[in-house]
C-alpha positions as CSV (number, residue, x, y, z in Angstrom):
1,M,97.9,92.4,113.4
2,A,98.0,94.3,116.7
3,S,99.0,97.9,116.6
4,T,102.4,98.8,118.0
5,P,102.1,100.9,121.2
6,R,103.1,104.6,120.9
7,R,106.7,105.0,121.7
8,P,106.4,106.9,125.0
9,S,104.1,104.3,126.6
10,R,106.1,101.4,125.2
11,V,109.4,102.7,126.4
12,A,108.2,103.6,129.8
13,K,107.6,99.8,130.3
14,L,111.0,98.7,129.2
15,P,113.8,97.9,131.8
16,P,116.6,100.4,131.7
17,R,119.1,98.4,129.6
18,E,116.4,97.6,127.0
19,R,115.2,101.2,127.0
20,I,118.8,102.3,126.1
21,L,119.1,99.8,123.3
22,D,115.8,100.9,122.0
23,A,116.8,104.5,121.9
24,A,120.2,103.7,120.4
25,E,118.6,101.6,117.6
26,E,116.2,104.3,116.7
27,L,118.9,107.0,116.6
28,F,121.6,104.9,114.9
29,Q,119.2,103.8,112.2
30,R,117.9,107.4,111.6
31,E,121.0,109.5,112.0
32,G,124.1,107.2,111.9
33,I,126.4,105.9,114.4
34,R,128.9,108.8,114.3
35,Q,126.3,111.5,114.4
36,V,124.7,110.2,117.6
37,G,126.3,111.0,120.9
38,V,125.7,109.2,124.3
39,Q,123.9,112.2,125.6
40,A,121.4,112.1,122.7
41,I,120.7,108.4,123.5
42,A,120.3,109.2,127.2
43,D,117.8,111.9,126.4
44,R,115.8,109.6,124.0
45,A,115.9,106.8,126.6
46,E,114.8,109.2,129.4
47,T,117.9,108.3,131.4
48,T,121.4,109.7,132.0
49,K,124.8,109.1,130.5
50,M,125.9,107.7,133.8
51,A,123.1,105.0,133.6
52,I,124.3,104.1,130.1
53,Y,127.8,103.6,131.2
54,R,126.6,101.3,134.0
55,H,125.3,99.0,131.4
56,F,127.8,99.6,128.5
57,D,131.4,100.4,129.1
58,T,131.7,102.5,126.0
59,K,129.6,103.8,123.2
60,D,131.3,101.2,120.9
61,A,130.2,98.4,123.2
62,L,126.5,99.7,122.9
63,V,126.8,99.8,119.1
64,A,128.2,96.2,119.1
65,E,125.3,95.0,121.3
66,W,122.7,96.7,119.1
67,L,124.1,94.9,116.0
68,R,124.2,91.6,118.0
69,I,120.5,92.0,118.4
70,V,120.0,92.8,114.7
71,A,122.1,89.7,113.8
72,A,120.0,87.5,116.1
73,D,116.9,88.4,114.0
74,Y,118.7,87.0,110.9
75,R,119.7,83.8,112.8
76,A,116.1,83.5,113.8
77,A,115.1,83.6,110.2
78,F,117.5,80.8,109.4
79,D,116.1,78.8,112.3
80,R,112.6,79.4,111.3
81,V,112.9,78.3,107.7
82,E,114.8,75.2,108.8
83,T,111.8,74.4,111.1
84,E,109.1,75.2,108.6
85,Y,110.8,73.2,105.7
86,P,112.5,70.2,107.5
87,D,114.6,68.2,104.9
88,R,113.6,70.6,102.1
89,P,116.7,72.8,101.8
90,E,115.6,74.4,98.5
91,E,112.4,75.6,100.2
92,Q,114.6,76.9,103.1
93,I,116.7,78.9,100.6
94,L,113.5,80.5,99.1
95,G,112.2,81.1,102.6
96,L,115.3,83.2,103.4
97,A,114.9,85.1,100.2
98,R,111.3,85.9,101.1
99,F,112.4,87.1,104.6
100,I,114.8,89.6,102.9
101,A,112.2,90.5,100.2
102,E,109.6,91.3,102.9
103,G,112.0,93.5,104.8
104,L,113.0,95.6,101.8
105,P,110.2,98.3,102.3
106,A,111.8,99.3,105.6
107,I,115.3,99.4,104.0
108,S,114.0,101.7,101.4
109,Y,114.0,104.6,104.0
110,R,116.3,103.4,106.7
111,G,118.9,101.3,105.0
112,C,120.4,98.0,106.0
113,P,121.9,98.5,109.4
114,F,124.9,96.2,108.6
115,I,125.7,98.1,105.3
116,N,125.3,101.5,107.0
117,S,127.4,100.5,109.9
118,L,130.2,99.1,107.8
119,A,130.5,102.4,105.9
120,E,130.9,104.2,109.2
121,L,133.4,101.8,110.9
122,P,136.4,101.5,108.6
123,D,138.6,100.0,111.5
124,R,138.3,96.2,111.2
125,L,139.2,95.9,114.9
126,H,136.2,97.9,116.0
127,P,134.1,95.5,118.1
128,A,130.9,96.3,116.2
129,R,132.5,95.6,112.8
130,Q,133.8,92.2,114.3
131,V,130.1,91.5,115.2
132,I,129.1,92.1,111.6
133,E,131.9,90.1,110.0
134,E,131.2,87.1,112.3
135,H,127.5,87.4,111.5
136,K,128.1,87.4,107.8
137,A,130.5,84.4,108.0
138,D,127.9,82.5,110.0
139,Q,125.3,83.4,107.4
140,T,127.5,82.1,104.6
141,R,128.3,78.8,106.4
142,R,124.6,78.1,107.0
143,L,123.7,79.0,103.4
144,I,126.4,76.8,102.1
145,G,125.1,74.0,104.3
146,M,121.6,74.5,102.8
147,C,123.0,74.3,99.2
148,T,125.0,71.2,100.2
149,K,122.0,69.5,101.5
150,A,120.2,70.3,98.3
151,R,123.0,68.4,96.6
152,M,124.0,71.3,94.4
153,P,127.2,70.4,92.5
154,D,129.1,73.6,93.8
155,P,127.5,74.7,97.1
156,G,130.0,77.5,97.7
157,Q,129.3,79.1,94.2
158,A,125.5,78.8,94.7
159,A,125.7,80.4,98.2
160,A,127.9,83.2,96.7
161,E,125.3,83.9,93.9
162,I,122.5,84.0,96.3
163,T,124.4,86.1,98.8
164,F,125.3,88.6,96.0
165,V,121.6,88.9,95.1
166,L,120.2,89.2,98.6
167,E,122.7,92.0,99.6
168,G,122.5,93.6,96.2
169,A,118.7,93.8,96.5
170,Q,119.2,95.6,99.8
171,V,121.6,98.3,98.4
172,S,119.4,98.8,95.2
173,T,116.4,99.3,97.4
174,Q,118.2,101.7,99.6
175,N,119.5,103.8,96.7
176,G,116.3,103.6,94.6
177,S,118.0,102.4,91.5
178,I,115.8,99.3,90.9
179,D,112.0,99.1,91.2
180,Q,110.0,96.0,92.3
181,T,113.1,94.7,94.1
182,G,111.2,92.2,96.2
183,D,109.7,90.5,93.2
184,R,112.9,90.6,91.2
185,L,114.8,89.2,94.1
186,M,112.5,86.1,94.4
187,K,112.6,85.5,90.7
188,I,116.4,85.7,90.5
189,V,116.9,83.4,93.6
190,E,114.4,80.9,92.2
191,G,116.4,81.0,88.9
192,I,119.7,80.3,90.7
193,V,118.2,77.4,92.6
194,G,116.6,76.0,89.5
195,R,119.8,76.4,87.5
196,H,121.9,74.5,90.1
197,R,119.1,71.9,90.3
198,S,119.4,71.4,86.5
199,H,123.2,71.0,86.9
200,L,122.6,68.3,89.4
201,G,120.4,66.5,87.0
202,A,123.1,66.7,84.3
203,Y,125.7,65.3,86.6
204,G,123.4,62.6,87.7
205,A,122.7,61.6,84.1
206,A,126.4,61.3,83.5
207,D,127.0,59.0,86.5
């Protein structure tokens, strides 16, 4: 694996808008949305507040754009498992679980950006909160689609169970209440998929 360039040399090569987003991501993740002001982002991005407002009308717009980028990473994970396991929806579900499990070490000290942001954004009309809610709805829709293609008797229930486990694992990792969360996550999701598969066999035997 290639080493990541040190931040100063990497940031210097980024276009202004990407440099601002890079700085915002680092600060929002480390210190929280409310604690970080636009001036701090400007300082970290080696630019000015005026330059930030040329690219983003408000700080809220900057937060929303950051979360759209985070959401795009999750959409890419769905796309990737669908490509890697064509016509194998159960493997796609397990692939998603592995994606979450492999990301848990980072969450252990930084936390899930969606969970952290929801805690700071109680106003459901906030543009960043709307980005999160739309992202979560899209995830649920795609997961139900996978469960449907796997011919599970109750795709909505199966998707709900899997979602509870994936999101619960992230919270438990963040607060340190459960150890070996990645391994436990995979075993539980495998159990959910297997149980719904056995239900399918029972229904099929009855037909």
